[in-house]
C-alpha positions as CSV (number, residue, x, y, z in Angstrom):
1,M,12.1,-59.0,27.6
2,S,14.0,-55.7,27.6
3,K,12.9,-52.2,26.8
4,V,14.6,-50.4,23.9
5,E,14.7,-46.7,23.9
6,F,14.1,-44.6,20.7
7,T,16.9,-42.1,19.8
8,V,16.6,-39.2,17.4
9,S,19.6,-37.8,15.5
10,A,20.1,-34.1,15.9
11,R,20.2,-33.8,12.1
12,T,16.7,-35.3,11.8
13,V,15.2,-32.8,14.2
14,R,16.9,-30.0,12.3
15,L,15.4,-31.2,9.0
16,I,11.9,-31.4,10.5
17,G,12.3,-27.8,11.7
18,R,13.4,-26.7,8.2
19,E,10.4,-28.3,6.7
20,N,8.2,-26.2,8.9
21,V,10.2,-23.0,8.2
22,A,10.9,-23.4,4.4
23,N,12.3,-20.0,3.5
24,A,13.9,-16.9,5.0
25,E,10.7,-14.8,4.7
26,G,8.7,-17.4,6.6
27,A,11.5,-17.6,9.2
28,I,11.4,-13.9,9.9
29,I,7.6,-13.9,10.1
30,E,7.7,-16.8,12.6
31,L,10.1,-14.8,14.8
32,V,8.1,-11.6,14.6
33,K,5.0,-13.6,15.6
34,N,7.0,-14.9,18.6
35,T,7.5,-11.3,19.7
36,F,3.7,-10.8,19.6
37,D,3.3,-13.9,21.7
38,A,5.7,-12.4,24.2
39,D,3.3,-9.5,24.7
40,A,5.6,-7.0,22.9
41,K,4.1,-3.7,21.9
42,N,7.0,-3.1,19.4
43,C,9.2,-5.3,17.2
44,I,12.3,-4.0,15.4
45,V,13.8,-6.0,12.5
46,Y,17.3,-4.8,11.7
47,F,19.5,-5.9,8.8
48,D,23.2,-5.1,9.4
49,N,24.0,-5.8,5.7
50,K,26.5,-3.1,5.0
51,Y,28.9,-5.8,3.7
52,N,26.3,-7.9,2.0
53,T,28.4,-7.6,-1.2
54,P,32.1,-6.7,-1.4
55,P,32.4,-2.9,-1.0
56,T,33.8,-1.1,-4.0
57,V,35.8,1.1,-1.7
58,L,37.3,0.3,1.8
59,S,38.7,2.9,4.2
60,K,42.2,2.4,5.5
61,E,40.9,1.1,8.8
62,E,38.6,-1.4,7.1
63,F,41.4,-2.6,4.8
64,E,43.8,-3.2,7.7
65,L,41.2,-5.0,9.7
66,F,39.9,-7.2,7.0
67,S,43.3,-8.0,5.5
68,L,44.3,-9.5,8.9
69,E,41.3,-11.9,8.6
70,N,41.6,-12.8,5.0
71,N,44.8,-12.7,2.9
72,S,42.9,-12.4,-0.4
73,I,41.8,-8.8,0.6
74,T,45.3,-7.5,-0.3
75,Q,45.0,-9.2,-3.7
76,V,41.8,-7.6,-4.8
77,Y,41.9,-4.1,-3.1
78,H,44.4,-1.5,-4.3
79,K,45.3,1.8,-2.6
80,N,44.0,5.0,-3.9
81,L,45.4,8.5,-3.6
82,L,43.0,9.4,-0.8
83,S,44.1,6.7,1.7
84,S,41.3,4.4,0.6
85,F,41.3,1.1,-1.2
86,S,39.3,0.2,-4.3
87,L,38.1,-3.2,-5.4
88,T,39.6,-4.5,-8.7
89,E,37.2,-4.9,-11.5
90,K,38.6,-8.3,-12.6
91,M,38.9,-11.3,-10.3
92,E,39.2,-15.0,-10.8
93,K,35.9,-16.8,-10.0
94,D,37.2,-18.7,-7.0
95,I,38.6,-15.5,-5.5
96,E,35.4,-13.6,-6.2
97,K,33.4,-16.3,-4.5
98,E,35.7,-16.3,-1.5
99,I,35.6,-12.6,-1.1
100,T,31.8,-12.5,-1.4
101,S,31.5,-15.2,1.2
102,F,33.9,-13.4,3.5
103,F,32.1,-10.1,3.4
104,R,28.6,-11.7,3.7
105,S,29.8,-13.4,6.9
106,K,30.0,-9.8,8.3
107,S,26.3,-9.3,8.0
108,S,23.9,-9.9,10.9
109,L,20.1,-9.9,11.4
110,Y,18.5,-8.6,14.6
111,I,14.9,-9.0,15.8
112,I,14.2,-6.9,18.9
113,D,11.1,-6.7,21.1
114,N,10.0,-5.0,24.3
115,G,8.0,-8.1,25.4
116,E,8.0,-10.2,28.6
117,G,11.6,-11.4,28.1
118,M,12.8,-14.9,29.4
119,D,14.1,-16.0,32.7
120,N,16.3,-19.0,33.3
121,E,13.4,-21.5,33.7
122,I,11.7,-20.4,30.5
123,I,14.9,-20.6,28.5
124,R,15.6,-24.1,29.8
125,N,12.1,-25.6,29.8
126,R,10.5,-23.9,26.9
127,W,13.0,-22.3,24.5
128,M,15.3,-25.3,24.7
129,H,12.3,-27.8,24.5
130,I,11.8,-28.5,20.8
131,G,8.1,-29.2,20.0
132,T,6.9,-27.9,23.3
133,D,3.1,-27.9,23.8
134,F,3.1,-24.8,26.0
135,K,1.4,-22.5,23.5
136,L,-1.1,-25.2,22.6
137,N,-2.2,-25.6,26.2
138,D,-1.7,-22.1,27.5
139,I,-3.5,-20.2,24.8
140,Y,-3.6,-16.7,26.2
141,T,-0.7,-14.4,27.0
142,P,-0.6,-12.4,30.3
143,K,-2.0,-9.4,28.4
144,G,-4.9,-11.5,27.0
145,R,-3.6,-12.0,23.4
146,I,-4.2,-15.3,21.7
147,R,-0.9,-16.9,21.1
148,S,-0.2,-17.3,17.4
149,G,2.2,-20.3,17.5
150,A,1.5,-23.8,18.7
151,K,4.1,-26.2,17.2
152,G,7.1,-25.3,19.3
153,I,9.5,-25.1,16.4
154,G,10.0,-21.3,16.2
155,R,13.7,-21.4,17.3
156,F,14.4,-23.4,14.1
157,A,13.6,-20.1,12.3
158,L,17.0,-18.9,13.6
159,D,18.7,-21.9,12.0
160,R,17.0,-21.2,8.7
161,L,18.4,-17.7,8.7
162,G,22.0,-18.3,9.7
163,D,24.7,-20.6,11.2
164,N,24.9,-18.9,14.5
165,G,22.1,-17.7,16.8
166,E,22.4,-15.5,19.9
167,M,19.8,-14.2,22.3
168,I,20.0,-11.5,24.9
169,T,17.0,-11.3,27.1
170,L,15.8,-9.6,30.3
171,P,12.6,-10.7,32.0
172,K,10.2,-8.3,33.8
173,N,10.8,-7.0,37.3
174,T,14.5,-7.9,37.5
175,N,17.9,-6.7,36.3
176,L,19.3,-10.3,35.8
177,G,19.5,-11.0,32.1
178,Y,20.7,-13.9,30.0
179,N,22.8,-14.5,27.0
180,W,22.1,-17.7,25.0
181,K,24.3,-18.8,22.1
182,V,24.0,-21.8,19.7
183,N,26.0,-23.0,16.7
184,W,23.6,-24.9,14.4
185,S,26.4,-26.8,12.7
186,D,26.6,-28.8,16.0
187,F,23.4,-30.5,14.8
188,E,25.3,-31.9,11.8
189,K,28.1,-33.6,13.7
190,E,28.5,-37.3,13.0
191,N,26.3,-39.5,15.3
192,A,25.0,-36.4,17.2
193,I,21.9,-37.2,19.3
194,I,19.4,-34.5,20.0
195,G,19.8,-34.7,23.7
196,K,23.5,-34.3,23.5
197,V,23.6,-31.0,21.5
198,T,24.0,-28.0,23.8
199,A,23.8,-24.3,23.7
200,D,25.7,-21.8,25.9
201,L,23.8,-19.8,28.6
202,F,25.3,-17.0,30.6
203,E,23.9,-14.7,33.2
204,I,24.1,-10.9,32.7
205,K,24.0,-9.1,36.0
206,A,22.7,-5.5,36.5
207,M,21.5,-5.5,32.9
208,N,20.0,-2.4,31.3
209,F,17.9,-3.7,28.3
210,K,17.7,-0.4,26.4
211,E,21.4,0.2,26.7
212,S,22.0,-3.3,25.5
213,I,20.1,-2.6,22.3
214,I,21.9,0.7,21.7
215,S,25.4,-0.7,22.4
216,T,24.6,-3.8,20.2
217,I,23.4,-1.8,17.1
218,D,25.2,1.5,16.4
219,D,22.5,3.2,14.4
220,Q,20.9,6.6,15.2
221,R,17.6,5.4,13.8
222,I,17.3,2.7,16.5
223,K,17.9,5.3,19.2
224,D,15.3,7.6,17.6
225,V,12.7,4.9,17.4
226,I,13.2,3.8,21.0
227,K,12.9,7.5,22.1
228,E,9.7,7.9,20.1
229,I,8.2,4.7,21.5
230,E,9.1,5.6,25.1
231,A,7.4,8.9,24.7
232,E,4.1,6.9,24.6
233,K,2.4,6.2,27.9
234,N,3.2,2.8,29.5
235,N,5.5,1.7,26.6
236,Q,9.1,1.3,27.5
237,F,12.1,-0.8,26.7
238,K,12.8,-2.0,30.2
239,N,12.7,-5.6,29.3
240,G,12.4,-7.8,26.2
241,T,14.6,-9.9,23.9
242,I,17.3,-9.3,21.2
243,L,17.8,-12.1,18.7
244,K,20.9,-12.0,16.6
245,V,21.7,-14.2,13.6
246,T,25.1,-14.3,12.0
247,N,26.8,-16.2,9.1
248,L,23.5,-15.5,7.2
249,R,22.4,-18.0,4.6
250,D,20.7,-15.5,2.3
251,N,21.7,-12.6,0.1
252,W,20.1,-9.6,1.9
253,N,20.3,-7.1,-0.9
254,E,17.9,-4.2,-1.2
255,K,15.4,-6.2,-3.3
256,N,15.2,-9.0,-0.7
257,V,14.9,-6.6,2.2
258,R,12.2,-4.8,0.4
259,R,10.4,-8.1,0.0
260,I,10.4,-8.7,3.7
261,F,9.2,-5.1,4.3
262,N,6.3,-5.7,1.9
263,S,5.4,-9.0,3.6
264,L,5.4,-7.4,7.0
265,E,3.1,-4.6,5.8
266,I,0.4,-7.2,5.2
267,L,1.2,-9.5,8.1
268,T,-1.2,-7.9,10.5
269,P,-4.6,-6.4,9.8
270,P,-5.1,-2.6,9.7
271,D,-7.1,-2.6,12.9
272,G,-4.2,-4.2,14.8
273,Q,-1.9,-1.2,14.2
274,N,-2.3,0.2,17.7
275,E,-1.7,-3.1,19.4
276,F,1.5,-4.2,17.7
277,V,3.9,-2.0,15.8
278,I,6.8,-3.2,13.6
279,H,9.8,-1.3,12.4
280,L,12.3,-2.5,9.8
281,F,15.7,-0.9,9.1
282,S,18.7,-1.8,6.9
283,N,22.1,-0.1,7.4
284,S,22.9,-0.4,3.7
285,Q,19.8,1.6,2.9
286,P,19.8,4.4,5.5
287,K,17.0,6.4,3.9
288,E,14.7,3.5,3.2
289,F,12.1,1.6,5.2
290,G,11.1,2.4,8.8
291,K,7.7,1.9,10.4
292,I,5.5,-0.7,8.9
293,D,2.3,1.3,8.2
294,N,-0.8,-0.6,7.2
295,S,-3.3,1.8,8.7
296,N,-6.9,1.8,7.6
297,F,-7.7,3.0,4.1
298,N,-10.4,5.7,3.8
299,D,-10.6,6.3,0.1
300,F,-13.2,3.6,-0.6
301,D,-16.6,3.7,-2.2
302,Y,-18.2,1.1,0.1
303,K,-17.1,-0.4,3.4
304,V,-18.9,-3.5,4.8
305,Q,-18.3,-4.7,8.4
306,A,-19.9,-8.0,9.2
307,K,-19.9,-10.0,12.5
308,Y,-21.1,-13.5,12.8
309,L,-22.0,-14.0,16.5
310,N,-22.6,-17.8,16.4
311,D,-25.5,-17.2,18.9
312,K,-28.7,-19.2,19.2
313,D,-30.3,-17.4,16.3
314,K,-27.1,-17.5,14.1
315,N,-27.2,-13.7,13.8
316,I,-24.9,-11.7,11.5
317,E,-24.6,-7.9,12.1
318,I,-23.8,-6.1,8.9
319,T,-22.8,-2.4,8.8
320,I,-22.6,-0.8,5.4
321,E,-20.9,2.6,4.9
322,R,-21.5,4.3,1.6
323,N,-18.9,6.8,0.4
324,E,-19.5,6.8,-3.4
325,I,-22.1,9.5,-4.0
326,D,-21.6,13.2,-3.6
327,W,-24.5,14.2,-1.5
328,E,-24.3,17.9,-2.3
329,L,-24.6,17.2,-6.0
330,L,-27.2,14.4,-5.8
331,D,-30.5,15.2,-7.5
332,K,-32.9,14.9,-4.5
333,N,-35.7,13.9,-6.9
334,I,-34.3,10.4,-6.6
335,F,-36.2,10.1,-3.3
336,K,-39.5,10.2,-5.2
337,E,-38.7,6.8,-6.6
338,E,-40.5,3.9,-4.8
339,D,-37.3,2.1,-3.8
340,M,-35.7,5.3,-2.4
341,M,-38.6,6.0,-0.1
342,K,-37.8,3.0,2.1
343,F,-35.0,2.1,4.5
344,P,-32.1,1.8,3.9
345,F,-32.3,3.9,0.7
346,D,-34.3,6.8,2.1
347,S,-32.9,10.4,2.2
348,K,-32.1,10.3,5.9
349,T,-30.1,7.1,5.7
350,L,-28.3,8.0,2.5
351,K,-27.2,11.3,3.9
352,K,-26.0,9.6,7.1
353,K,-23.9,7.3,4.9
354,S,-23.9,4.2,7.2
355,F,-26.6,1.8,8.5
356,T,-26.8,-1.6,10.1
357,L,-28.7,-4.7,9.1
358,N,-29.3,-7.7,11.3
359,K,-29.5,-11.0,9.3
360,S,-29.4,-14.6,10.2
361,L,-27.6,-17.5,8.4
362,Y,-31.1,-18.9,7.9
363,D,-32.0,-15.7,5.9
364,F,-29.0,-16.5,3.7
365,F,-29.9,-20.1,3.3
366,P,-33.7,-20.4,3.1
367,G,-34.9,-24.0,3.5
368,Y,-31.6,-25.1,5.1
369,R,-33.2,-25.8,8.5
370,E,-36.1,-27.7,6.9
371,E,-33.8,-29.7,4.8
372,L,-31.2,-30.6,7.5
373,G,-33.1,-30.2,10.7
374,E,-30.8,-30.2,13.8
375,L,-27.8,-30.8,11.5
376,A,-28.1,-27.2,10.2
377,D,-27.4,-25.7,13.7
378,E,-24.5,-28.2,14.1
379,K,-22.9,-27.1,10.8
380,F,-23.3,-23.4,11.6
381,N,-21.8,-24.0,15.1
382,M,-18.8,-25.7,13.5
383,L,-18.3,-22.5,11.4
384,G,-17.7,-20.5,14.6
385,K,-17.9,-16.8,15.0
386,F,-15.8,-14.5,12.7
387,E,-15.6,-11.0,11.4
388,F,-15.4,-9.7,7.8
389,N,-14.3,-6.3,6.7
390,F,-14.8,-5.6,3.1
391,Y,-14.0,-2.6,0.8
392,F,-15.2,-1.8,-2.7
393,L,-13.2,0.8,-4.7
394,K,-13.5,1.7,-8.3
395,R,-10.2,1.8,-10.1
396,A,-11.5,4.1,-12.9
397,L,-14.2,6.7,-13.3
398,S,-15.9,7.8,-16.5
399,S,-17.4,11.3,-16.9
400,I,-20.7,9.7,-18.1
401,D,-21.0,7.5,-14.9
402,Q,-20.0,10.4,-12.7
403,A,-22.7,12.6,-14.1
404,K,-25.4,9.9,-14.1
405,F,-24.6,8.5,-10.7
406,F,-23.3,11.6,-9.0
407,Q,-20.1,9.9,-8.0
408,K,-17.3,11.6,-6.2
409,D,-13.9,12.2,-7.8
410,I,-11.3,9.6,-7.2
411,S,-7.5,9.4,-7.4
412,K,-6.7,6.5,-9.7
413,S,-3.0,6.5,-9.0
414,R,-3.5,6.6,-5.2
415,R,-6.0,3.7,-5.3
416,D,-3.8,1.7,-7.7
417,N,-0.8,2.1,-5.4
418,W,-2.8,1.1,-2.3
419,Y,-4.3,-1.8,-4.1
420,K,-0.9,-3.3,-5.2
421,K,-0.1,-3.7,-1.5
422,F,-3.4,-4.4,0.2
423,G,-5.8,-5.5,-2.5
424,G,-7.6,-8.9,-2.4
425,I,-9.5,-10.6,0.4
426,R,-7.2,-12.0,3.1
427,I,-7.7,-14.2,6.1
428,F,-6.2,-13.4,9.5
429,R,-6.0,-15.8,12.4
430,D,-5.5,-14.3,15.8
431,S,-4.0,-11.1,14.4
432,F,-1.7,-12.7,11.7
433,R,-2.2,-13.4,8.1
434,V,-2.9,-16.9,6.8
435,R,-1.1,-17.1,3.5
436,P,-1.6,-17.0,0.5
437,F,-5.3,-15.8,0.5
438,G,-5.7,-12.6,-1.4
439,E,-2.1,-12.7,-2.7
440,L,-1.8,-10.9,-6.0
441,N,-0.6,-13.1,-9.0
442,S,-1.4,-16.3,-7.1
443,S,-4.2,-18.9,-7.6
444,F,-5.5,-17.8,-4.1
445,Y,-5.9,-14.2,-5.1
446,D,-9.6,-14.7,-6.1
447,W,-10.3,-17.6,-3.7
448,L,-13.9,-16.6,-3.6
449,A,-14.1,-16.9,-7.4
450,L,-15.6,-13.4,-7.8
451,G,-14.3,-13.3,-11.3
452,E,-16.1,-16.4,-12.4
453,R,-19.3,-15.2,-10.7
454,Q,-19.1,-11.8,-12.5
455,A,-18.5,-13.6,-15.8
456,V,-21.7,-15.6,-15.4
457,S,-23.6,-12.4,-14.6
458,P,-21.9,-9.5,-16.4
459,A,-24.7,-7.1,-15.8
460,A,-24.2,-3.3,-15.6
461,V,-24.4,-1.7,-12.1
462,S,-27.8,-0.2,-13.0
463,R,-29.3,-3.8,-13.2
464,K,-30.9,-4.1,-9.8
465,N,-29.9,-7.2,-7.9
466,Q,-28.1,-8.6,-10.9
467,W,-24.8,-6.7,-10.8
468,R,-21.7,-8.5,-9.5
469,T,-18.4,-6.9,-8.4
470,R,-15.1,-7.7,-10.1
471,P,-12.3,-9.1,-7.9
472,Y,-9.9,-6.3,-8.8
473,N,-12.2,-3.7,-7.2
474,V,-12.3,-5.3,-3.7
475,A,-10.2,-5.7,-0.6
476,G,-10.9,-7.1,2.8
477,N,-10.0,-9.2,5.7
478,V,-11.6,-12.2,7.4
479,H,-10.8,-12.6,11.1
480,I,-10.8,-16.2,12.4
481,S,-9.3,-17.7,15.6
482,R,-7.8,-21.0,16.7
483,I,-10.2,-20.9,19.6
484,F,-13.5,-20.2,17.8
485,N,-12.9,-21.8,14.4
486,L,-11.6,-25.2,15.1
487,E,-12.6,-26.7,11.8
488,L,-10.6,-24.1,9.8
489,Q,-7.2,-25.7,10.0
490,D,-4.1,-25.1,8.0
491,K,-3.1,-27.5,5.2
492,S,0.0,-29.6,6.0
493,S,2.0,-27.4,3.7
494,R,0.9,-24.4,5.8
495,E,-0.3,-22.8,2.5
496,G,-4.0,-22.0,2.9
497,L,-6.7,-23.8,4.8
498,Q,-8.0,-27.4,4.5
499,E,-10.9,-27.2,2.0
500,N,-13.4,-29.1,4.0
501,E,-17.1,-28.6,4.5
502,T,-16.7,-25.7,7.0
503,Y,-14.3,-23.9,4.7
504,N,-16.8,-24.1,1.9
505,L,-19.5,-22.8,4.2
506,L,-17.3,-19.9,5.1
507,R,-16.9,-19.0,1.4
508,D,-20.7,-19.3,0.8
509,V,-21.4,-17.0,3.8
510,L,-18.9,-14.4,2.7
511,L,-20.4,-14.4,-0.8
512,K,-23.9,-13.8,0.7
513,I,-22.5,-10.8,2.7
514,I,-20.9,-9.4,-0.5
515,K,-24.3,-9.9,-2.3
516,V,-25.9,-7.6,0.4
517,F,-23.5,-4.9,-0.7
518,E,-24.0,-5.6,-4.4
519,D,-27.8,-5.4,-4.1
520,D,-27.5,-2.1,-2.2
521,R,-25.2,-0.5,-4.8
522,S,-27.2,-1.8,-7.8
523,T,-30.5,-0.6,-6.3
524,I,-29.2,2.9,-5.9
525,A,-27.6,2.8,-9.4
526,Y,-30.8,1.4,-10.9
527,N,-32.9,4.3,-9.5
528,L,-30.4,6.9,-10.5
529,D,-30.3,5.5,-14.0
530,L,-34.1,5.6,-14.0
531,L,-34.1,9.2,-12.9
532,H,-31.5,10.1,-15.6
533,T,-33.7,8.4,-18.3
534,K,-36.8,10.3,-17.1
535,K,-34.9,13.6,-17.1
536,N,-33.7,13.0,-20.7
537,K,-37.2,12.2,-21.9
538,I,-38.5,15.4,-20.4
539,K,-35.7,17.3,-22.0
540,E,-36.3,15.6,-25.3
541,A,-40.0,16.5,-25.1
542,I,-39.2,20.2,-24.3
543,D,-36.6,20.3,-27.1
544,K,-39.1,18.7,-29.5
545,A,-41.8,21.2,-28.6
546,R,-39.4,24.1,-29.1
547,D,-38.5,22.8,-32.5
548,E,-42.1,22.5,-33.5
549,N,-42.8,26.1,-32.5
C-alpha cells in the first residue's frame, strides 16, 4: 500500500478566498480590521483615482507620457491652443473601452497603518500561510485588543481589489523593513499548485516608515494628517504597514468611494473612536472625505446603557438618562401625583436626569427558574455577558405635546441627518460591526421586530406601561465578543448571526431592557397628561363660574 498526497490547485484556493471576500466593500473592511489587529491607532485609506475615468483634458507632459504607453492616446486626444490636449467627444466603442481600461490601470488603492508591522518571520509564517489559525489561538494583541479576524484569508482581500498587491512594512524596534509583491494572476496559470505560487520579498535597509508613506503618496493631506496624529502623545508613524493595490477591478468613482466612507463611519461603535481612528481620502475629490467621525450623539431624548454581567445572580445593570423634559418649564405640581413621589420618578431623580437600576434575568423571566430548574442557569450562561447602548429620539414635535409634556425643542433636520447614518440597532463584535443588523432599507433593519410589537399595542405615550416605541425612533449598539458569546456565531454567508436558541434569548432580553425604558417614559407622560387634564378641569370650572356671575 502506498500513501497518496492531496494537492490543491492555486485557482481553487483563490476561489475559496473570493467566496469569503465577496465584494470590494467587504475587502476594504477586512483589511481595515487587519490594521486594528496589528494594534494600529490610526488607519488611512487612500484612493489614488485621478484617472479612474479618461480625463477630458491632459497636460502636455501627461499626453507625452501616456502616448508612449498607448498608441490610441494620439487618436482620441487633440491639441488645444493652451498646450493641453482635449478628449474627443466621439469614439468607437472598442477604442473607448481600451482607453477607459488604460486609464483605470493608473489608479491605486492604499491602506496604511501605524501598527506593529511585520518582520521576516511573520511574513513567511503567517502572512504567506493561507488559512492560518494564529488569530484563532492567539486571541489578544500585545496591547490587549481582541483580534477581529480568525479565518486567515485576509490577504485574499487584496486579490479581490486588484491584480497586483504590494506591501511595505517596518516592524517595531528596527530600521530593517520589507517589500512584498504578488501578482494574483499567477494563481490562474495552467496546472498551478498552491505550494508552487510565489511572491517576491525584498529587504529595505535603514527604512524610515513615515518618509516611505510621504514619498509613496504625494498628497499634502497625508502629510497634514500624519503631523496632526504625531502631535498626540505616544502616537507616531515609526513603524507600520503600507498596502498598495494596483490594476484595480472596480470603478472607484465618487459615488463608490462615498459608499466606502459611509460604511467605515458605521464600522466601529462611537465609544471606540479614541482607540482606533480611520481617515479616508481620494485624490480625485480633494475637498471631500477625511476623518471618519462617528462620535457619540448627544441630541437624544433617552439613553439607556445596560450591562449583563453573567454573574451568579445573572445581574443586569441598567442606567437610564432622561433628556426629554425641560426642567425649568416643568410644572412641579407633577410631584404631587402618587407615581411621582417614588423613585425613580421623584423630583430629585428627575432633576438629576440619570439613575441606575439593578435587575436580574430572573426578574425579566418570572417562573423561568421554576420551569427549567438548573437548565435556566445553563441557558443564561450560554448567552454570555454583553453591553447594550440604546437611544430614543423623536423625529417630530407637536406644539400640543410640547406644552402638555414640557418637552425640549428639537432640530428635526439634525436628527434626520444623523439617523440616516446611525439609526437602527446594530451589533458589534470585538469593536467591529456585524452586518447587516440595523441597516436601513434591509430586512435586518428592525431585527427586534419593534414595528410589529408597536402595531399590536399602538397606545399613546400617555398610556402607562402600554406604550411601545417605533423602530424609526431608536438607535443603539449591542456589544458581544468571540470570547464571551460563543453561541452567537456568524451565518455561513457572513450576513447576520445564526438564529439559534441563544440568539433568540438575546433578542428577548434586549426587548425586556427596552420595555424598562418604555415604562419609564410612559409613566411620566401618563402623570403629565393627568396633571394637564386636572388643570383644564379647574380652568373650565373657573371659566364656568365667571360666566354664571
